[in-house]
N, C-alpha and C positions, 0 to 999 in steps of 0.2 A: 273353818272351811265351809264353803257354800254347799248347801244341800244338793243343788242341781249339778254338782260335779260328779255324781255317781255314774252318769252315762256320758262320758266324753265321746266326741266323735272319733277319736283315735281308736283303732281296733285294739282289743285286749286279748286276742288269741282265739276268740270264739266265732269270729266272722271273717271270711276271706272273700266275700263277694265283691267283685269289682277289681280285684288285683290282677285278673287275667281277662283276655277276650276283648279288651278295648284299647286301641292304640293311644300312645302318649301324643298330645298335640304338638305341632311343629314349634309353637311359641315357646314351649319348655326348652327345646334344644337351642333356640335362638338366645334365650336368657342364659343358658349354660355357657355360651360363647362369652358373654359379659362377665360371668363369675370366673371363667378361666383367666381373663385379663386381670380381674380384681385380685384374685388370690396369687397370681404370679408375682405381683408387686409386693405382697405381704411376705412371701417366702424367699424371694430372690436375693435379699440381702444376706441370708444365711449362706448362699453359695458363693458370694463375692466378698464376704466379710473381711478377710485378711487383706485383699487387694484394695478395697475401699478405705480401710483403716490406714494403710500405708500412704495412699495418695492424699488423704486429708490430714496426715501427721497426727493421728489419734491412736489410742490403744484399741485393741479388739473389743474390750468391754464397753468402751465409749462409743465405738461405731455400732455396737449392738443396740444402743439406745434408739437407732433408726427403726428397729423392730418394735421396741417397747413403745415409742411415741406413736407409731402407726396403730398399734393395737389400742392404745389409749384413745386415739381419735375415733376408732371404731366403737369403743365403749360409749363414748359421749354422743357421737354422731348418729348411730343407728336409731336409738329411741328419740333423740331430739329432732332429727330430720324427718323421722316418720310422723311426728306430730306437726311440725312446721309445714310439711307438704301434704297434709291430710286432705286438703280441699283442692289440690291440683290433680289433673288427669294423670293417671299412673304412667302412661307412656312418656309424657312430658317430664315427669320426675326422673325416669330412667335416663332419658337423653341428657338432661341437665347435669345429672350426677356424672355421667361419662365425660361431659365437656369439662367440668371442674377437674376430674381425674386426669385428663390429658394435659390441661394447663399446669397442674401440679408437677407432672413428670417432666415437662419442659423446664420448669424452674430447677428441679433437682439435677437435670442433665447439664444445666448451665452454671449451677452453684459451685462455689469454691470454698465454702466454710461449712463446718459441721452444724453450726447454729442455724444457718439458712436452710440446710437440708432437713433439719428437724422440724422447722416451721412448715416447710412445704409438704413434708410427709404427713404432718398432723392435719393440714387442710385437705390433702388428698384422701385421708382416711375418713373424714367427715362425709365426703361424697360417696366413698365406697360403702360406708354403713347404710346410707340412704338407699343406694342401689340394691344391696343385698337383701334388705328388709322387704322392699317392694317386689323384688324378683321372686322371693319365696311365696308371697301371698298370691301373686299373679299365676305362678306355676301351680300352686295347690288348687286354686279355683278353676284353672283351665283343665286340669286333669279330672276333676270331679270326685264324688264320694268314693271312698275305698281305695283311692290311688294316690293320696296325698304324699305318703312316705316314698312311694316309687318316683313321683315327680320331683320331690325334693332330693331324692337320691341322685337323680340326673343333674339337677342344679348343683348339688354338692360335688358330683363327679366332674362337672366342668371345672370346678375349683381344684379338685384333686388332679385333673389332667395337667394343671399348671405345674404340679410337682413332677410329673412324668416328662413333659416337654418344655414348659415355660422356664422353670428354674434351671434345669441342666443346659438348655440352649442359651439362656442368659449367662450362665457361668462360662460356657464355651465361647460365646461372643465376647465376653469381657476379656478373655485371654488374647483376642485378636484386635478388638476395637476399643478396649478399655471398658471400665464399668459404666461409663456414661452412655455408651452405645446401647446398653441394655435398657436404660430408661427412655432413650429416644424411641426404641422399638416398642416399648409399652405405651408411649403416647400415641404412636401410630395405630396400635391395636385398639386403643380406646376409641379413636375416630372411626375405625371400621365397625366396631361393635355398635356405636351410636347409629351408624347408617343402617345396619341390619335391623336394629330395633325400630327405627323410624319407618322402615319398609315393611316389616312383617308383624310387629305387635299391633293389635287393633287400636285404632285411635278413639274408639267409643267406650273404652274401659271406664268404669265408674270412678268418680273423683271423690267420693265420700262426703259430698257437700252437706248431706243430711245428718252426718255423724258429728257429735259434739266431742270436744277433747275430754270433757269431764266423764263422758261415757266410756271413752277409750281407757282412761286412767282407772276406772272402776274395775277393770280386769285384773289389776294388781292385787285384789283381795283374794285371789285364788292361791291357796296353799300349795296345790300341786304344781302350779306354774313356777313358784319360787324353788321348789325342789328340782324341777327340770333345769332351771337356770343355774342352780348350784352344780348340778351334774355337768352342764355345758362348760362351766368355768374350770372344774377340776380335770375333766377328761382331756380337754385341749391343753390346759396348762401343763399337765404331766408330759404330754408329747412334745410341746414346743419348748419346754425348759431344756430338754435334751437336743432337739433338732436345731434350735437357734444357734447352738455352739457345737454343732456336729463337725464342722471343718477342723477346728483345733484338735478335737479328739482323734479324728481319722489321720491327721498329719502327725501329731505329736505322740499319740498313744498307739495307734494301729500301724503306723509307718507307711501310709499311702502318700504318694507324691501329689502335689497340687493338681496336675492334669487329670488324675484319676477320680477326684472328688465328684465331678458332675456325673460320672458313670455310676458311682455308688448312690448318689441322690436319685438317679433314675429308678433304682430298686425301691426306694421309699415311695416314690411317686406311683409306680406300678401297683405296689401294695395298697396304697391309700385309694387309688382309683377303683381297684377291684373290691376293696372293702366297702367303699361308699355305695357301689352298685349292688353288692350282695346285701348290705344293711338296708338299703332302700327297698330292695325286692322282697325281703323277708320281714321287714319291720312292721308292716300293717298287720301281719298275722301273729308275730311273736315279739312285740316290742319290749316287754319286761325281761324276757330271757336274754335277748341280745344285748340290752343295756347293762346286764349283769356280767355277761361273758367278756365283753370288750374291755372294761377297765381292769378286770382280774388278769386277763391275758397280757395287757399292756404292762402291768406292774411286774409280772414274771419276766417279760422280755427285757425291760429296762434293767432289772437286777442282773439278768444274764449278760447284758452288755457291759455292766460294771466288772463282771468276773472274767469276761472273754475279750476285753478291749484290745489285747495285744495280738489277737488272731484274726487275720484278714477275712478268710472265707466265712467263719461263723458270724463276724460282724456284718458282712454283706447280707447274709440271710436274716439276721436279727433286725437290721434296719428295715428290710422289706416287710417283715412281719409286724414291726411297729407301725408302719404305715397302714397295714391291713386292719389290725385290731384297734389301733389308737384313734383313728378317725372314722371307723366304720359305723359307729353308732350315732354320728352327728345328724344325719337326715332323720333318724328316728326321734331324737330329742327335739329337733326343729318341728316335726309333725306334732309331737305331743304338746309343745308349747302353743302352737296355733289352735289346737283343739281345746286346751285348758284356758286359753285366752277368751273363749266364748265369742262375744260380739266385737272384740277388738283384735282381729287377726293381724293387722298391720303392726300395732304396738307389740303384740306378743312375738311376732316374727323378728322385729327389730331388737327385742330384748334378748333373744337367743344369740343374735349377732354380738350384742354387748356382752353376754355371758361368755361366749367362746373367747372373745378378745380380752375380757377382764382377766381370765385365767392366763392368757398370753402375756398381758402387761406384767402381772406379778411374777410369773414364772420366768420370763425373759430377763427381767430386772434382777431377780434373785439368782438366776442362772449365771449372770455376769459376775455377781459377787462370789458365787460358788467357784467359778472359773479362776478367780483371783485368790482363792483360799488355798490352804495347804493340800486340798484334794486335787487341785489342778484341773486338767481337762475331763477327769472323771466326775467332778463335782456336779455339773449340770445334769448328768444322767442319774446320779443318785438322788438328786433333788426331784427329778421327774418321777422317779418311782414312788417317792414319798407323797407327791401330789396326786398321782394317778390312783393310788389305792383309796384315797379319800372319796373318790366317785362312788364307791360301794355304799356309802352312807345314804345319800339321797335316792339312789336307784333302788336300794332295798326297801326304803320307806315307801317309794311309789308302788313297788310290787305288792307290799303288804296292804296298802290302802286299796289298790285295785282288787285284790282278793276278798277283802272285807266287803267292798261294794258289791262284788258278784254274789257273795253269800247272802247279803241283804236282799238283793233282787230276787233270789230264789225262795225267800221265806214267803209262806202263804199270807195273804192279806188278812188283817185283823177284822174280826166281825163286829167290833165296836164302832 
């Protein structure tokens, strides 16, 4: 571990200056519109999975690969595109990413085979990864010192708003216009987002032309950064293993009709939106405490879902709580990664996107296998609990390292 990691810029609970009294810049909210569009497409397949599978004449687990391949594209695309666009103006990178995103959704809306849709989803994910990584850096820098977690909380909340509005509306729309209508709508939203960014994001943002790729990659030597990335993978993987296949569980296990699924998904979305805002608001002051509470609570909630899957009201409440705790720590982890990445914030931010989606890749693929096992629709939820509890390993290690560093800082200087 590097010696200079003792004093990361992310707060450790001893400093709260800057968390209040200064407004969040407008550019942060503009970028949140983009993340709303981006995360809607990642989650929307979960709400239309059974309809999409029937139309493509594929099994539900095969259609679930549209979630897996998108997450895989994010894993590869976020760090790769962050490096390839390192010397481009950040506003231009954001606009180009949205243009590719829109084109990919047009292909999906017109596609007739699962194979073509998988390729289009992968290409779209590459652009999504690039957008998300740059958006995080621009938001953190625009907010200024002491407000990075709060700004990233708003960026993340834009994505979580997708689970409140984007995914349920897409599921509703698919019942009247077919699932293809949802993807046409997302293509249009991407065009609107590109216009807003072109109009409101400053054009004089730095292009990093003086930064070398070798210097960016040197940030990978940070042990704390890798611990954060491990937490990103397991915390999101635990939630998405269950959420990706929530429709079969609610229909087959809980007894909800298909028209009620979007309403239940709104509960998850509201919980994740509030959790993201609360996590971002408190994360600068209590990062380690919150990153411990979130995975512990998520594990308990997922286990409760296994036991109470046949009861409708408890399931509605548990799904909302899963959104609140399961994704509430994400802006804190993103802020930590940018801090521990030192002089390579873009690469560090992109790696958190890759980390979140690496967990989604493995968990959604394994969730499909669990769904086909003897456990049936309860399998993905049990798998999610097993993955979520693993988050405690890296976050406990981060907390211990932070406490040791604080104690060393308090030791009197040696007289030698």
